C-alpha positions in Angstrom: 169.6 1.5 18.0 168.5 2.9 14.7 168.4 1.8 11.1 169.8 3.7 8.2 167.5 3.1 5.2 168.5 4.0 1.6 166.3 3.7 -1.5 168.4 2.0 -4.1 165.8 1.1 -6.8 163.2 3.2 -8.5 159.6 3.4 -7.4 158.4 3.7 -11.0 156.0 0.8 -11.9 155.7 -0.4 -8.3 152.3 -1.1 -6.8 150.7 1.8 -5.0 150.9 0.1 -1.6 154.7 -0.2 -2.0 155.0 3.5 -3.1 153.0 4.5 0.0 155.2 2.4 2.3 158.3 4.1 0.8 156.7 7.5 1.4 155.9 6.6 5.0 159.6 5.9 5.5 160.4 9.3 4.0 161.9 8.0 0.8 160.9 9.7 -2.5 163.7 9.2 -5.0 166.7 7.0 -5.6 169.5 7.8 -3.1 167.2 9.2 -0.4 168.4 8.2 3.1 166.5 8.2 6.3 167.2 7.0 9.9 164.4 5.2 11.6 164.0 3.5 15.0 164.7 -0.2 15.1 161.2 -1.3 16.1 158.5 -3.7 14.8 156.7 -1.1 12.7 159.8 -0.2 10.8 160.9 -3.8 10.3 157.4 -4.5 8.9 157.8 -1.7 6.3 161.3 -3.0 5.4 160.0 -6.5 5.0 157.4 -5.3 2.5 159.7 -3.2 0.3 163.1 -4.7 1.2 163.8 -5.4 -2.4 164.0 -1.6 -3.1 166.2 -0.8 0.0 169.6 -1.0 1.4 169.5 -1.2 5.3 172.4 -0.8 7.7 172.4 -0.5 11.5 173.5 2.7 13.0 174.7 3.2 16.6 
């Protein structure tokens, strides 16, 4: 199982740690989409910056 993660809000004005988390997920600008494995590390990143993301499950 994988998670499709899309950046839907801007990173401008966000704290550095949240920008770094988005970069770790491979998201740089609004509309960027990445597919990540559904594991604890990915869910932790999503929990931290979930207010910037749209997450859907992919099969």
